[in-house]
C-alpha positions in Angstrom: 3.0 -17.6 3.4 3.0 -14.7 6.0 6.2 -14.4 8.0 6.4 -14.5 11.7 7.9 -11.2 12.9 7.9 -12.1 16.6 8.0 -15.4 18.4 7.9 -15.8 22.1 9.0 -19.2 23.4 8.0 -20.2 27.0 8.6 -16.7 28.4 8.7 -16.4 32.2 9.2 -13.3 34.3 9.9 -13.4 38.0 10.4 -10.3 40.1 12.9 -11.6 42.5 14.7 -15.0 42.4 13.5 -17.4 39.8 11.1 -19.9 41.4 10.7 -17.7 44.5 9.8 -14.2 43.5 6.6 -12.9 42.1 5.8 -14.9 39.0 4.4 -12.1 36.8 4.5 -13.9 33.4 4.1 -17.7 33.2 5.3 -19.8 30.2 3.9 -17.5 27.5 4.3 -18.6 23.9 2.9 -16.9 20.9 3.7 -15.8 17.3 2.9 -12.4 15.7 2.8 -12.4 11.9 3.9 -9.6 9.7 1.4 -6.8 9.3 -0.8 -7.9 12.2 -2.0 -5.7 15.1 -2.1 -7.7 18.3 -3.8 -6.6 21.6 -2.5 -7.8 24.9 -5.8 -7.6 26.9 -6.3 -8.1 30.6 -6.9 -6.5 34.0 -4.3 -4.6 36.0 -1.5 -6.8 37.1 -2.2 -9.6 34.6 1.3 -9.5 33.1 0.6 -7.8 29.8 2.9 -4.7 30.4 5.7 -7.0 31.7 5.4 -9.0 28.5 5.5 -5.9 26.4 8.6 -4.5 28.3 10.4 -7.9 27.9 9.8 -7.7 24.1 11.2 -4.1 24.1 14.2 -5.0 26.3 13.3 -2.8 29.3 12.7 -5.9 31.4 14.9 -9.0 31.4 13.3 -12.4 30.7 13.7 -14.9 33.5 13.3 -17.8 31.2 12.5 -18.4 27.5 13.4 -16.9 24.2 12.3 -14.0 22.1 12.8 -14.1 18.3 12.3 -10.8 16.5 12.7 -10.4 12.7 14.7 -13.6 12.5 17.0 -12.8 15.5 17.1 -14.1 19.0 17.0 -10.8 21.0 16.2 -11.6 24.7 19.8 -10.7 25.7 20.1 -7.6 23.4 19.7 -4.1 24.8 16.6 -2.1 23.6 18.6 0.0 21.2 19.6 -3.1 19.2 16.2 -4.7 18.9 14.8 -2.3 16.3 11.5 -1.7 18.0 9.6 1.5 18.5 7.7 2.0 21.7 5.1 4.5 22.9 5.3 4.4 26.7 2.3 4.7 29.0 4.3 7.3 30.9 5.0 9.2 27.7 8.8 9.7 28.3 9.1 12.8 26.1 12.3 14.8 26.1 11.6 17.9 28.2 14.2 20.1 26.7 12.9 20.1 23.1 9.5 20.9 21.7 6.9 18.4 20.5 8.0 18.7 16.8 11.6 17.8 17.7 10.5 15.0 20.0 8.6 13.4 17.2 11.4 13.9 14.7 14.2 12.7 17.0 14.7 9.3 15.5 14.4 10.5 11.9 17.0 13.3 12.5 19.3 10.7 14.1 19.0 8.6 11.0 20.1 11.7 9.0 17.0 11.8 6.8 16.6 15.0 4.6 15.0 17.9 6.5 12.2 18.2 4.0 11.3 14.5 4.4 11.4 14.7 8.2 9.1 17.8 8.2 6.6 16.0 5.9 6.5 12.9 8.0 6.1 14.9 11.2 3.3 16.9 9.7 1.5 13.7 8.4 1.5 11.9 11.8 0.6 15.1 13.6 -2.4 15.7 11.4 -3.5 12.1 11.9 -3.3 12.4 15.7 -4.8 16.0 15.8 -1.7 17.6 17.4 -0.5 20.1 14.7 -1.4 23.0 17.0 1.0 21.8 19.7 4.1 21.0 17.6 6.0 24.1 18.8 5.1 23.7 22.5 7.2 22.3 25.3 6.1 18.8 26.6 5.8 20.3 30.1 3.0 22.6 28.9 0.8 19.8 27.6 -2.1 17.9 29.0 -1.8 14.1 29.6 -3.8 13.4 26.5 -1.6 15.7 24.4 1.6 14.1 25.8 0.2 10.7 25.0 -0.5 11.5 21.4 3.0 13.1 21.0 4.6 9.9 22.4 2.5 7.8 20.1 3.5 10.0 17.1 7.2 9.6 18.0 6.8 5.8 17.9 4.7 5.5 14.8 6.9 7.8 12.7 10.0 5.5 13.1 11.2 2.8 10.8 11.1 -0.4 13.0 10.5 -4.1 12.8 7.8 -3.9 15.6 5.8 -1.1 17.2 4.9 -1.5 20.9 2.1 0.7 22.2 1.4 0.7 26.0 -2.1 1.9 26.7 -1.8 4.2 23.7 -5.1 6.1 24.2 -5.8 5.7 27.9 -5.7 9.5 28.6 -8.0 10.5 25.7 -11.6 11.5 26.0 -14.1 9.0 24.5 -15.0 11.0 21.4 -11.3 11.6 20.4 -10.4 8.0 21.2 -13.1 6.7 18.9 -12.0 9.0 16.1 -8.3 8.1 16.4 -8.8 4.3 16.6 -9.8 4.2 13.0 -7.1 6.5 11.9 -4.3 4.7 13.8 -5.4 1.3 12.4 -5.5 2.7 8.8 -2.0 4.3 9.3 -0.5 1.0 10.6 -2.2 -1.2 8.0 -1.5 1.0 5.0 2.2 0.9 5.8 2.3 -2.9 6.6 3.5 -2.2 10.1 3.4 -4.9 12.8 2.2 -3.7 16.2 1.4 -4.9 19.7 -0.7 -2.8 22.0 -1.4 -3.2 25.7 -4.9 -2.3 26.8 -7.4 -3.1 29.5 -10.2 -1.7 27.2 -11.9 -4.6 25.3 -13.6 -2.1 23.0 -10.2 -0.8 21.9 -8.8 -4.3 21.5 -11.7 -5.3 19.3 -11.6 -2.2 17.2 -7.8 -2.2 16.6 -6.6 -5.8 16.8 -6.4 -8.7 14.3 -5.8 -11.0 17.2 -6.3 -10.6 21.0 -4.1 -12.2 23.6 -6.1 -12.5 26.8 -4.0 -12.7 29.9 -4.8 -13.3 33.6 -2.4 -14.0 36.5 0.5 -14.0 34.0 -1.0 -16.8 31.9 -2.0 -16.5 28.3 -5.6 -17.6 28.5 -6.5 -17.4 24.7 -4.8 -16.0 21.6 -7.3 -15.7 18.7 -9.3 -13.3 16.6 -11.9 -11.1 18.3 -14.7 -13.2 16.6 -13.2 -16.5 17.8 -12.8 -15.2 21.4 -16.5 -14.0 21.4 -17.9 -17.1 19.7 -15.6 -19.8 21.0 -14.0 -18.8 24.3 -11.3 -21.2 25.4 -12.3 -21.2 29.0 -14.7 -19.7 31.5 -12.3 -16.8 32.3 -12.1 -15.6 28.7 -15.8 -16.1 28.2 -16.7 -13.9 31.1 -13.9 -11.4 30.8 -14.5 -10.5 27.1 -17.9 -9.2 26.3 -20.1 -6.3 27.5 -22.3 -7.0 29.3 -20.5 -10.1 30.5 -21.6 -13.6 29.7 -24.3 -15.1 32.0 -23.0 -18.2 33.8 -24.9 -20.9 35.7 -23.9 -24.1 37.4 -26.0 -26.9 36.0 -26.6 -30.7 35.9 -27.4 -32.4 32.7 -29.5 -35.6 32.1 -30.9 -37.3 29.1 -34.2 -39.2 28.7 -36.6 -40.0 25.9 -34.6 -38.1 23.2 -34.5 -35.0 25.4 -31.5 -33.3 27.0 -32.5 -31.6 30.3 -30.2 -28.9 31.8 -31.1 -28.3 35.4 -30.2 -25.0 37.0 -30.9 -23.9 40.6 -34.4 -23.4 42.1 -35.9 -26.1 39.9 -35.3 -24.2 36.6 -34.8 -26.5 33.6 -33.8 -25.8 30.1 -35.1 -28.6 27.8 -33.6 -29.5 24.4 -33.9 -32.2 21.9 -30.8 -34.5 22.0 -30.5 -33.9 18.2 -29.8 -30.2 18.9 -26.3 -31.3 19.9 -23.6 -33.5 18.2 -23.3 -36.9 19.8 -19.8 -36.2 21.1 -21.1 -33.0 22.8 -24.0 -34.8 24.5 -21.7 -37.6 25.7 -19.1 -35.1 27.0 -21.8 -33.1 28.9 -23.4 -36.1 30.4 -20.1 -37.7 31.4 -19.1 -34.6 33.2 -22.3 -34.3 35.1 -21.9 -31.0 36.9 -20.9 -28.3 34.4 -21.2 -24.6 33.8 -23.2 -23.1 31.0 -22.6 -19.6 29.6 -24.8 -17.6 27.4 -24.2 -14.1 26.0 -26.8 -11.5 27.1 -27.9 -10.9 23.4 -28.7 -14.6 23.2 -31.1 -14.6 26.1 -34.6 -14.0 24.7 -38.0 -13.2 26.1 -40.6 -15.6 24.8 -44.2 -16.8 25.2 -43.1 -20.0 27.1 -40.2 -21.1 29.1 -38.7 -20.8 32.6 -39.8 -17.7 34.4 -37.6 -14.7 35.5 -38.6 -11.5 37.3 -37.4 -8.1 36.1 -35.0 -6.3 38.5 -33.9 -3.5 36.2 -34.5 -2.1 32.7 -32.0 0.4 31.3 -32.3 2.1 27.9 -28.8 3.1 26.7 -29.8 5.0 23.6 -29.4 2.1 21.2 -30.2 -1.0 23.2 -32.0 -2.1 26.4 -30.1 -3.9 29.2 -32.5 -5.9 31.2 -31.6 -7.7 34.5 -33.9 -10.3 35.9 -33.8 -12.8 38.8 -33.5 -16.3 37.4 -32.4 -19.6 38.8 -31.2 -18.1 42.0 -29.1 -15.4 40.5 -29.3 -12.6 37.9 -29.6 -13.0 34.2 -28.9 -10.1 31.8 -30.6 -9.7 28.5 -29.7 -7.2 25.7 -32.5 -6.1 23.3 -31.9 -3.7 20.4 -35.1 -1.7 21.0 -36.6 0.1 24.0 -38.0 -2.8 26.1 -41.5 -2.2 27.6 -41.1 -4.1 30.9 -41.4 -3.0 34.5 -39.6 -3.9 37.6 -41.2 -6.9 39.3 -42.8 -8.1 36.0 -42.5 -11.8 35.2 -41.1 -12.8 31.8 -40.4 -16.2 30.2 -36.8 -16.9 29.1 -35.6 -18.8 26.0 -32.0 -19.8 25.3 -31.4 -21.6 22.0 -29.1 -24.6 22.0 -26.7 -23.1 19.5 -26.1 -20.2 21.9 -25.0 -22.4 24.8 -21.4 -22.5 25.9 -20.5 -25.4 28.2 -17.5 -25.4 30.5 -16.0 -27.9 32.8 -17.0 -26.9 36.4 -13.6 -27.9 37.9 -11.1 -26.7 35.3 -13.1 -24.0 33.6 -12.0 -25.3 30.2 -14.6 -25.1 27.4 -16.4 -28.3 26.5 -18.6 -27.1 23.7 -20.0 -24.1 21.9 -23.5 -24.6 20.7 -23.8 -28.1 19.0 -20.0 -28.5 18.5 -17.1 -29.6 20.7 -14.7 -26.8 21.7 
C-alpha cells in the first residue's frame, strides 16, 4: 500500500487574531501519497500559497496539524522539516553565481565535488539553463531566475518538494516543453511534490491529483479526470475547464415516461425517464429548482431541438468555439473542425442525458452526473 508522505488535519490560517482576523485557509484536510504530484489550483487569494507556506514552515498554522514523513511538524522551523521549496520570488543568493546557488544544499551536505557537478549539469540541462550557470542572479531575466530557483529545489534530497508557481514567468513554448521534462524528472526519482498554480493547463499536465481551492476552502481533491467528469460542486465545475462549463437554472417535471427540464424563455430539454437512474430522477424532481451544467464539447448542433442564434464563431487552429444566444443567456459549443456558421444564423441544440451535470441551486453541491448520483 502506498504510504502517505503528507497529511493535513483541519488546517486553519488566520492573519490576525484567531476567529477575528482574515480567515485565509479554512479547515483544510488532505493526504499526499508517496510519489504523487499534487497541484493546489485556484484564483489569486484563494489560500493555496498560504497552505504551501504552512507546509514549508514559513507561515504558522493557526489551528490543525501537519504530519510529514511520519512526523508532526507544524511547530518545527523550516530547516527541520526536510522540504525543498522553489519560491515564486526566486530567493536566489545574490553573492554567488547560478551554479553555486543550485549546488548550495549539496555542498552543505558535503557530497563529493564530482557528484555535485554532475547533478548540477543534469538539472541545468533539463531546465535549459546550462548557458547561465556562471552568471550572477542579478544579471538574469525573471524566467531564468525562476528556472534557477526550481533547479536549486529539485536537486535536493528532501521528503517533499514545494513549487510555488514554478513556471509563471516562462514563455508558453518553453513552459510546454519543460512541463513534460519536470514531470519525468520527478516521477523517475519517486519524488513527492506539491505545486501552486492558477493555470489549470499546468495543473492538468503535471498533477496526479488537483486540490481546487476557493475562499480558503478545499472545494475538491481528486484526479484531473474526476474533476472534469464528476465536479463536486458548481464552483469546481465552472472553474475547471476551458471554455468554462455552461450553466442554466432549470425546473424539472416528469410526465408520461418523459423528464422535461425547463430553461428560461420557454426552452425545454426533453428526455426519457429511463435515461436516468431512478434515484437521480427522484432527487432532481424533489429539488424542483436546480442548475444544470454541460461542458462546451458536449453541446451539439443537430437537425432538431431547441433553437439558438449564433453570436460568435472563432476558429482557434484546432477547434471552433461557437457562442450562441440560448434560453436567455449564452451557450458555448466546441467543435473539432472549422464550423461553417454565420453570426445571426439559427441552429438547433442537442444535449445528451449522459452529459448533464445537475447541481443544487441553493448549496451548489452536485446532485448527479449523467445518469448517476454524484
